PAMARSE-479474 format. One record per residue: y, z, x of N, C-alpha, C, O in turn; residue number from 1; residue in three letters. Coordinates in Angstrom, 1 decimal. Atoms other than C-alpha are relative to their C-alpha. Example, Ala and Ser with C-alpha at 12.3 -4.5 7.8 and 13.67 -1.06 7.14 Angstrom:
<atoms>
n.py n.pz n.px ca.py ca.pz ca.px c.py c.pz c.px o.py o.pz o.px i aa
-1.2 0.0 0.9 -4.5 7.8 12.3 1.2 0.0 0.9 1.2 0.7 1.9 1 ALA
-1.1 0.0 -0.9 -1.1 7.1 13.7 1.1 0.8 -0.8 2.2 0.9 -0.3 2 SER
</atoms>
This chain:
<atoms>
n.py n.pz n.px ca.py ca.pz ca.px c.py c.pz c.px o.py o.pz o.px i aa
0.9 -0.8 0.9 18.6 0.7 -0.9 0.3 -0.1 -1.5 -0.5 -0.3 -2.4 1 MET
-0.3 0.4 1.2 21.0 0.2 -3.9 -0.1 -1.2 -0.6 0.1 -1.4 -1.8 2 SER
0.3 1.5 0.3 20.2 -3.5 -4.0 -1.4 0.0 -0.8 -1.7 -0.5 -1.9 3 SER
1.1 0.0 0.8 16.9 -2.6 -4.7 -0.4 0.8 -1.3 -1.4 0.5 -2.1 4 LEU
0.1 -0.7 1.3 17.4 -0.2 -7.4 0.5 -1.0 -0.9 0.0 -1.3 -2.0 5 TYR
-0.6 0.9 1.3 19.7 -2.6 -9.1 -0.9 -1.3 -0.5 -0.8 -1.9 -1.5 6 MET
0.8 1.1 0.3 16.9 -5.3 -9.0 -1.2 0.9 -0.8 -1.7 0.3 -1.8 7 PHE
1.1 -0.7 0.7 14.1 -2.7 -10.3 0.6 0.6 -1.2 0.0 0.3 -2.2 8 LEU
-0.5 -0.4 1.1 16.2 -1.0 -12.6 -0.7 1.6 -0.1 -1.0 2.2 0.9 9 GLY
0.6 -1.1 0.3 14.6 2.1 -14.0 -1.4 -0.6 -0.2 -1.6 -1.5 -1.0 10 GLU
1.2 -0.1 -0.1 11.1 2.2 -13.4 -0.8 0.9 -0.5 -1.1 1.9 0.2 11 PHE
0.6 -1.1 0.5 9.2 4.1 -16.0 -1.4 -0.2 -0.4 -2.0 -1.2 0.0 12 GLY
1.3 0.1 0.5 5.8 4.7 -17.9 -0.2 -1.2 -0.5 -1.1 -1.9 0.0 13 ILE
-0.1 1.1 0.8 6.5 1.9 -20.0 -0.3 -1.2 1.0 -1.4 -1.7 0.9 14 LYS
0.4 0.7 -0.6 6.8 -0.5 -17.4 -1.3 -0.1 0.7 -2.1 -1.0 0.6 15 GLU
1.3 -0.4 -0.6 4.0 0.8 -15.3 -1.5 -0.5 -0.6 -2.4 -1.1 -0.1 16 GLY
1.2 0.7 0.9 1.6 0.1 -18.3 0.2 -1.5 -0.3 -0.7 -2.3 -0.5 17 LEU
-0.2 1.6 0.4 3.1 -3.3 -18.9 -0.8 -0.7 1.4 -1.6 -1.6 1.4 18 LEU
0.5 0.7 -1.4 2.2 -4.1 -15.2 -1.4 -0.1 -0.1 -2.0 -1.1 0.1 19 ILE
1.0 -0.2 0.3 -1.0 -2.5 -15.9 -1.1 -1.0 -0.9 -2.2 -1.3 -0.5 20 LEU
0.6 0.7 1.0 -2.1 -4.7 -19.0 0.2 -1.3 0.4 -0.7 -2.2 0.1 21 LEU
0.2 1.5 -0.5 -0.9 -7.9 -17.2 -1.2 -0.2 1.2 -1.9 -1.2 1.2 22 VAL
1.1 -0.2 -1.2 -3.3 -6.9 -14.0 -1.7 -0.4 -1.0 -2.5 -1.3 -0.9 23 LEU
1.4 0.5 0.8 -6.2 -6.7 -16.8 -0.1 -1.0 -0.8 -1.2 -1.3 -1.2 24 LEU
0.4 1.5 0.3 -5.6 -9.7 -18.4 -0.1 -0.9 0.6 -0.8 -1.8 0.1 25 LEU
0.1 0.9 -1.0 -5.3 -11.7 -15.5 -1.4 0.2 0.7 -2.1 -0.8 1.0 26 LEU
1.4 -0.1 -0.8 -8.6 -10.1 -13.6 -1.0 0.5 -0.8 -2.2 0.5 -0.5 27 PHE
1.1 -0.5 0.8 -10.4 -8.6 -16.3 -0.5 1.6 0.5 -0.1 2.0 1.6 28 GLY
0.1 -1.2 0.0 -11.8 -5.2 -16.5 -1.2 0.4 1.5 -1.2 1.4 2.1 29 GLY
0.9 0.0 -1.1 -14.8 -5.8 -13.7 0.5 -0.3 1.2 -0.1 0.0 2.2 30 LYS
-0.3 0.4 -1.2 -12.6 -7.2 -11.0 1.0 0.7 0.5 1.3 0.5 1.7 31 LYS
-1.2 -0.9 -0.3 -9.9 -4.7 -10.9 -0.4 1.2 0.9 0.4 1.7 1.7 32 ILE
0.7 -1.0 -1.0 -12.0 -2.0 -9.2 -0.4 -0.3 1.3 -0.2 0.4 2.3 33 PRO
0.4 0.5 -1.4 -13.3 -4.1 -6.5 1.6 -0.6 0.7 1.8 -0.7 1.9 34 GLU
-1.4 0.2 -1.0 -9.4 -5.3 -5.7 0.8 1.4 0.3 1.6 1.6 1.3 35 LEU
-0.5 -1.5 -0.4 -8.5 -1.6 -5.7 -0.8 0.4 1.1 -0.2 1.0 2.0 36 MET
1.0 -0.4 -1.2 -11.4 -1.0 -3.2 0.5 -0.9 1.1 0.8 -0.3 2.1 37 LYS
-0.4 0.8 -1.2 -10.4 -3.9 -1.0 1.6 0.7 0.5 1.9 1.0 1.7 38 GLY
-1.4 0.1 -0.4 -6.7 -3.0 -1.2 0.0 1.6 0.8 0.8 1.8 1.7 39 PHE
0.1 -1.5 -0.7 -7.6 1.1 -0.2 -0.6 -0.2 1.4 0.0 0.3 2.4 40 GLY
0.6 0.1 -1.0 -9.9 0.0 2.4 1.0 -0.9 1.3 0.9 -0.9 2.6 41 SER
-1.1 0.8 -0.8 -6.9 -2.5 3.8 0.7 1.2 0.6 0.8 1.4 1.8 42 GLY
-1.0 -0.9 -0.6 -4.6 0.4 4.1 -0.6 1.0 0.9 0.0 1.4 1.9 43 ILE
0.8 -0.6 -0.8 -7.3 2.4 5.5 -0.1 -0.5 1.4 0.0 0.5 2.2 44 LYS
0.4 0.6 -0.9 -7.8 0.1 8.3 1.3 0.1 0.7 1.3 0.6 1.8 45 GLU
-1.3 0.0 -0.5 -4.1 -0.4 8.8 0.6 1.7 0.6 1.2 2.0 1.7 46 PHE
-0.2 -1.4 -0.8 -3.6 3.4 9.3 -0.8 0.3 1.4 -0.2 0.5 2.4 47 LYS
0.7 -0.1 -1.0 -6.3 3.7 11.5 0.5 -1.1 1.3 0.3 -0.7 2.5 48 ASN
-0.5 0.8 -0.9 -4.9 0.8 13.6 1.0 0.4 0.8 1.0 0.3 2.0 49 ALA
-1.2 -0.6 -0.5 -1.5 2.3 13.9 -0.2 1.1 0.8 0.4 1.3 1.9 50 ALA
0.1 -1.4 -0.7 -3.0 5.8 14.9 -0.7 -0.3 1.6 -0.4 0.2 2.6 51 LYS
0.7 0.4 -1.3 -5.2 4.0 17.6 1.3 -0.8 1.1 1.2 -0.7 2.3 52 ASP
-1.2 0.4 -0.9 -1.8 2.1 18.9 0.7 1.0 0.2 1.2 0.9 1.3 53 ASP
-0.8 -1.2 -0.3 0.0 5.4 18.8 -0.4 0.5 1.4 0.2 0.5 2.5 54 GLN
0.9 -0.7 -1.0 -2.6 7.2 20.8 0.1 -0.6 1.3 0.4 0.2 2.3 55 GLN
-0.3 0.3 -1.9 -2.4 5.1 24.2 1.4 0.2 0.3 1.6 0.6 1.4 56 PRO
-1.2 0.0 -0.4 1.2 5.0 24.1 0.2 1.6 0.3 0.9 1.8 1.3 57 ALA
-0.4 -1.0 -0.3 1.4 8.5 24.1 -0.8 0.8 1.2 -0.3 1.9 1.6 58 ASN
0.6 -0.2 -1.1 -1.3 9.0 26.8 0.6 -0.7 1.1 0.5 -0.2 2.3 59 SER
-1.0 0.7 -1.5 0.9 6.6 29.1 1.0 0.9 0.0 1.3 1.2 1.2 60 ARG
-1.4 -0.7 -0.3 3.9 8.7 28.6 -0.5 1.2 0.6 0.1 1.6 1.7 61 ALA
0.5 -1.1 -1.1 1.8 11.8 29.8 -0.1 -0.5 1.3 0.4 0.0 2.3 62 GLU
0.4 0.7 -1.5 0.7 9.7 32.8 1.3 0.0 0.9 1.4 0.4 2.0 63 GLU
-1.5 0.2 -0.9 4.4 9.0 34.0 0.1 1.5 0.3 0.3 1.7 1.5 64 LYS
-0.4 -1.0 -0.4 4.9 12.6 34.0 -0.6 0.5 1.1 -0.2 1.5 1.6 65 ARG
</atoms>
């Protein structure tokens, strides 16, 4: 954890705004909402898959009892 902190240093508002500015320059204003929508749906699918994966494991554990 400390090596990650040393790599990133102190991440503040200035750094966050700089990253947003770079993203805006690279992708443009119209493309960023599409990218974020895709990113959000990917996270949602991952959470659903993780939840579905956990559920059968729990039911299998109950069957063994």
